[in-house]
C-alpha positions as CSV (number, residue, x, y, z in Angstrom):
1,M,137.9,124.4,152.6
2,P,138.4,123.3,149.2
3,S,136.9,124.9,146.4
4,N,133.6,124.5,144.5
5,H,135.0,126.0,141.4
6,T,136.3,123.0,139.2
7,D,139.5,123.1,137.4
8,T,139.2,123.9,133.8
9,T,142.9,124.3,132.7
10,N,143.1,121.0,131.2
11,R,139.4,121.6,130.1
12,P,138.1,118.9,127.2
13,D,137.3,121.0,123.7
14,L,133.7,121.4,123.4
15,K,133.6,119.7,120.3
16,K,134.8,116.6,121.8
17,I,132.4,116.3,124.6
18,S,128.9,117.6,125.2
19,V,127.7,119.6,128.0
20,A,126.1,116.7,129.7
21,E,129.1,114.5,129.6
22,Y,131.6,117.2,130.8
23,F,129.1,117.7,133.7
24,S,128.9,114.2,134.4
25,L,125.1,114.4,133.5
26,P,122.5,112.1,131.9
27,V,121.2,113.5,128.8
28,N,117.9,113.2,129.9
29,E,119.0,115.2,133.0
30,L,120.2,118.3,131.6
31,P,119.0,121.4,132.7
32,E,118.1,124.2,130.3
33,I,121.0,126.5,129.4
34,I,120.0,129.5,130.3
35,D,121.6,132.4,128.5
36,L,122.6,135.1,130.3
37,R,125.0,136.3,128.5
38,G,123.3,139.4,126.8
39,L,122.7,140.8,130.5
40,E,124.1,143.8,132.1
41,A,125.6,143.3,135.7
42,P,123.9,142.8,137.8
43,E,121.0,141.2,136.0
44,P,122.7,137.6,135.7
45,M,123.4,137.5,139.1
46,E,120.1,138.2,140.7
47,K,118.4,135.8,138.0
48,I,121.1,133.1,138.6
49,L,120.1,133.6,142.9
50,L,116.2,134.2,142.6
51,A,117.0,130.7,140.2
52,C,118.7,129.0,143.4
53,A,116.3,130.0,146.1
54,Q,113.6,128.1,143.9
55,M,115.7,125.4,143.4
56,G,114.3,121.9,145.3
57,P,117.1,119.2,146.5
58,D,117.3,117.5,143.3
59,D,117.3,120.3,141.1
60,Y,120.4,121.8,138.7
61,Y,120.2,125.6,137.4
62,L,122.5,125.5,134.0
63,S,123.7,129.3,132.7
64,H,125.7,130.4,129.8
65,L,127.5,133.8,131.0
66,P,130.2,135.7,129.6
67,H,132.8,135.2,131.5
68,V,133.8,133.5,134.8
69,P,131.3,135.0,137.5
70,A,134.2,135.0,140.1
71,P,131.9,137.0,142.8
72,L,129.1,134.8,142.4
73,F,130.9,131.9,144.3
74,P,131.2,132.8,147.5
75,I,127.4,133.8,147.8
76,L,126.8,130.0,146.0
77,A,128.4,128.6,149.6
78,T,126.9,130.4,151.9
79,R,123.7,129.3,150.8
80,G,124.8,125.6,150.8
81,L,125.1,125.3,146.7
82,D,128.1,123.8,144.6
83,W,128.8,124.9,141.2
84,Q,131.2,123.4,138.2
85,V,132.5,125.4,135.6
86,F,132.9,125.0,132.6
87,E,135.3,127.9,130.5
88,Q,134.3,128.2,127.2
89,E,136.9,129.1,124.2
90,D,135.6,132.5,123.7
91,E,136.2,132.9,127.5
92,S,132.6,132.8,128.4
93,A,131.3,129.8,130.9
94,L,128.3,127.4,131.8
95,V,127.7,127.0,135.3
96,L,126.0,124.2,136.7
97,I,124.6,125.0,140.3
98,R,123.3,122.3,142.6
99,R,122.0,122.0,146.5
100,S,125.3,120.6,148.1
101,S,124.4,117.1,149.4
């Protein structure tokens, strides 16, 4: 089964590309970035899973985390969700989640 995790080894510099462009979304469709970097585990994962449970078929959830949340990805997959990760230079990560099409 192919991974839903976006390869970011050749990621573009954030200064050269907007978040909307990176995730291939029109700027007006980019969801609010939910900053979860200041929370203690497991609160970021709990907030993400709760938000995803409430998502409609065309909704997106975009969070900013202190690191790539690898343990979250198998859970998202079992719930029929796709994701993309945009790793930042400071090793934080923007994670965009949507329902599988």
